[in-house]
N, C-alpha and C positions, 0 to 999 in steps of 0.2 A: 521589482518584475514580478511579474505573473505569469505562471507556467501551468498548463492542461496536461495531466497525465492520466493516461490507461493503465489499468493494471489488471492483471488476471491473477488470481489469488490462490495457493493450494497451498490446505490446509493440514497438520497433522503432520509435518514431513522430518526428517528426522534432523534437520538442520535449516539457520536461516539462509537464503540466500537470494539476491536479484539478478534478474538472467534479463537485459535488454536483449531487445529485435525490433529496431526500429526506431523514428524519431518518435520518444514519449511515449514508447510502448515498453511493460516492462511485467516478465515472467516472476512474482514473488513467491517463495517457499516460507512458508511460517510452520513454527513446530505447535503452536495452539490449538484448541480446538474452535471451531465456530459457535462456539456458546456462550453467551450473557457479553456480548462484544469483546469480547477476548483477542480474537483474531484481528479485529480492525484495531483495538489498542496496540496490538505486537507491530499491524501494517504501520500505522501513524508514527510510532516512536522508529523503528527503522528506517522509515523514507527521511525522518528529520534527521538522521544520522547522515544518512546516503546524501541528502542535498545540503547538508549543513544550515538547514534552518530550524527554529521552534517551531515543537508541536502547537503552538496554536497558530504557524502559518499554515497548517496542513487542513482544507474543507472538502468532504464528500461532497461532489457534486452530484452522484447518480451511482447507485448500486450498493447501498448500505447494507444488504443482505443477500447480496448476489455476487460470484467470484467473480465476475466480470465489474470492476469499479471505474469512476471516472473522478479524481481528486483534481483539487486547485492547490497551487502551492504558489505563496505570495511573500 
């Protein structure tokens, strides 16, 4: 099953949190700083737990260096 999710990432938060607002749209709070790919790594790990898939099954489609990202989960 293939799914596209759109996320807006808020970094340097006090806690990790996923807030769903609509179909496949999420606001995601991350603890990491957006440096050295740390926030993207935390995002992938969090989404893999949330959707119950391997980190290898999550791919960036758009927004690698942006707050707004589109990811494909397979």
